[in-house]
ChimeraX commands (.cxc) that place a marker at each C-alpha (Angstrom):
marker #1 position 100.56,74.82,121.35 radius 0.5
marker #1 position 102.79,75.63,118.40 radius 0.5
marker #1 position 99.98,77.31,116.44 radius 0.5
marker #1 position 99.02,79.41,119.46 radius 0.5
marker #1 position 102.56,80.73,119.78 radius 0.5
marker #1 position 102.81,81.33,116.05 radius 0.5
marker #1 position 99.54,83.25,115.93 radius 0.5
marker #1 position 100.51,85.28,119.00 radius 0.5
marker #1 position 103.86,86.14,117.42 radius 0.5
marker #1 position 102.10,87.16,114.21 radius 0.5
marker #1 position 99.70,89.35,116.19 radius 0.5
marker #1 position 102.62,91.06,117.95 radius 0.5
marker #1 position 104.40,91.62,114.63 radius 0.5
marker #1 position 101.20,92.98,113.10 radius 0.5
marker #1 position 100.70,95.38,116.01 radius 0.5
marker #1 position 104.30,96.60,115.73 radius 0.5
marker #1 position 103.94,97.07,111.96 radius 0.5
marker #1 position 100.67,98.97,112.46 radius 0.5
marker #1 position 102.32,101.22,115.08 radius 0.5
marker #1 position 105.25,101.90,112.70 radius 0.5
marker #1 position 102.88,102.68,109.85 radius 0.5
marker #1 position 100.72,105.06,111.91 radius 0.5
marker #1 position 103.79,106.82,113.34 radius 0.5
marker #1 position 105.11,107.52,109.85 radius 0.5
marker #1 position 101.67,108.71,108.71 radius 0.5
marker #1 position 101.46,111.18,111.62 radius 0.5
marker #1 position 105.00,112.43,111.05 radius 0.5
marker #1 position 104.38,112.84,107.31 radius 0.5
marker #1 position 101.13,114.74,107.89 radius 0.5
marker #1 position 102.88,117.10,110.30 radius 0.5
marker #1 position 105.71,117.77,107.85 radius 0.5
marker #1 position 103.30,118.47,105.00 radius 0.5
marker #1 position 101.25,120.77,107.23 radius 0.5
marker #1 position 104.36,122.68,108.35 radius 0.5
marker #1 position 105.95,123.09,104.91 radius 0.5
marker #1 position 103.95,126.19,103.81 radius 0.5
marker #1 position 105.07,128.07,106.93 radius 0.5
marker #1 position 108.79,127.63,106.26 radius 0.5
marker #1 position 110.36,130.70,104.62 radius 0.5
marker #1 position 113.98,129.60,104.14 radius 0.5
marker #1 position 114.45,127.99,100.71 radius 0.5
marker #1 position 117.23,125.63,101.81 radius 0.5
marker #1 position 115.11,124.35,104.67 radius 0.5
marker #1 position 112.12,123.95,102.35 radius 0.5
marker #1 position 114.16,121.84,99.93 radius 0.5
marker #1 position 115.46,119.68,102.75 radius 0.5
marker #1 position 111.94,119.25,104.06 radius 0.5
marker #1 position 110.73,118.24,100.60 radius 0.5
marker #1 position 113.45,115.60,100.43 radius 0.5
marker #1 position 112.51,114.39,103.91 radius 0.5
marker #1 position 108.83,114.25,102.94 radius 0.5
marker #1 position 109.68,112.20,99.87 radius 0.5
marker #1 position 111.75,109.80,101.98 radius 0.5
marker #1 position 108.96,109.53,104.57 radius 0.5
marker #1 position 106.52,108.74,101.78 radius 0.5
marker #1 position 108.75,105.91,100.60 radius 0.5
marker #1 position 109.11,104.64,104.16 radius 0.5
marker #1 position 105.34,104.74,104.53 radius 0.5
marker #1 position 104.90,102.63,101.39 radius 0.5
marker #1 position 107.38,100.11,102.76 radius 0.5
marker #1 position 105.69,100.05,106.19 radius 0.5
marker #1 position 102.29,99.55,104.58 radius 0.5
marker #1 position 103.62,96.66,102.49 radius 0.5
marker #1 position 105.07,95.03,105.62 radius 0.5
marker #1 position 101.76,95.46,107.44 radius 0.5
marker #1 position 99.74,94.04,104.57 radius 0.5
marker #1 position 102.09,91.05,104.35 radius 0.5
marker #1 position 101.20,90.16,107.95 radius 0.5
marker #1 position 97.44,90.17,107.36 radius 0.5
marker #1 position 95.67,86.87,106.82 radius 0.5
marker #1 position 95.00,85.80,103.26 radius 0.5
marker #1 position 91.81,87.31,101.86 radius 0.5
marker #1 position 91.79,90.40,104.06 radius 0.5
marker #1 position 94.10,92.73,102.19 radius 0.5
marker #1 position 93.68,96.50,102.52 radius 0.5
marker #1 position 94.11,99.38,100.14 radius 0.5
marker #1 position 95.29,102.81,101.20 radius 0.5
marker #1 position 95.00,106.32,99.88 radius 0.5
marker #1 position 98.00,108.08,98.43 radius 0.5
marker #1 position 101.08,107.99,100.65 radius 0.5
marker link #1:1,2 radius 0.2
marker link #1:2,3 radius 0.2
marker link #1:3,4 radius 0.2
marker link #1:4,5 radius 0.2
marker link #1:5,6 radius 0.2
marker link #1:6,7 radius 0.2
marker link #1:7,8 radius 0.2
marker link #1:8,9 radius 0.2
marker link #1:9,10 radius 0.2
marker link #1:10,11 radius 0.2
marker link #1:11,12 radius 0.2
marker link #1:12,13 radius 0.2
marker link #1:13,14 radius 0.2
marker link #1:14,15 radius 0.2
marker link #1:15,16 radius 0.2
marker link #1:16,17 radius 0.2
marker link #1:17,18 radius 0.2
marker link #1:18,19 radius 0.2
marker link #1:19,20 radius 0.2
marker link #1:20,21 radius 0.2
marker link #1:21,22 radius 0.2
marker link #1:22,23 radius 0.2
marker link #1:23,24 radius 0.2
marker link #1:24,25 radius 0.2
marker link #1:25,26 radius 0.2
marker link #1:26,27 radius 0.2
marker link #1:27,28 radius 0.2
marker link #1:28,29 radius 0.2
marker link #1:29,30 radius 0.2
marker link #1:30,31 radius 0.2
marker link #1:31,32 radius 0.2
marker link #1:32,33 radius 0.2
marker link #1:33,34 radius 0.2
marker link #1:34,35 radius 0.2
marker link #1:35,36 radius 0.2
marker link #1:36,37 radius 0.2
marker link #1:37,38 radius 0.2
marker link #1:38,39 radius 0.2
marker link #1:39,40 radius 0.2
marker link #1:40,41 radius 0.2
marker link #1:41,42 radius 0.2
marker link #1:42,43 radius 0.2
marker link #1:43,44 radius 0.2
marker link #1:44,45 radius 0.2
marker link #1:45,46 radius 0.2
marker link #1:46,47 radius 0.2
marker link #1:47,48 radius 0.2
marker link #1:48,49 radius 0.2
marker link #1:49,50 radius 0.2
marker link #1:50,51 radius 0.2
marker link #1:51,52 radius 0.2
marker link #1:52,53 radius 0.2
marker link #1:53,54 radius 0.2
marker link #1:54,55 radius 0.2
marker link #1:55,56 radius 0.2
marker link #1:56,57 radius 0.2
marker link #1:57,58 radius 0.2
marker link #1:58,59 radius 0.2
marker link #1:59,60 radius 0.2
marker link #1:60,61 radius 0.2
marker link #1:61,62 radius 0.2
marker link #1:62,63 radius 0.2
marker link #1:63,64 radius 0.2
marker link #1:64,65 radius 0.2
marker link #1:65,66 radius 0.2
marker link #1:66,67 radius 0.2
marker link #1:67,68 radius 0.2
marker link #1:68,69 radius 0.2
marker link #1:69,70 radius 0.2
marker link #1:70,71 radius 0.2
marker link #1:71,72 radius 0.2
marker link #1:72,73 radius 0.2
marker link #1:73,74 radius 0.2
marker link #1:74,75 radius 0.2
marker link #1:75,76 radius 0.2
marker link #1:76,77 radius 0.2
marker link #1:77,78 radius 0.2
marker link #1:78,79 radius 0.2
marker link #1:79,80 radius 0.2
view
């Protein structure tokens, strides 16, 4: 019974980590796509800083997701 609960909890954590990772990927893609259309220099600089921070958050989210995968099934990702 204990292993069933542990594996279910791990599956829930993995699903939450995957959701977090995909949400950041979508947000980052939207910001990168929007950046060329912004004309104000101050806003562009702030967006660049936000994109850099999102990229770091994505790396962290991917590391958390990979840590929850079973041994031997690690993934590699493209550039964040």
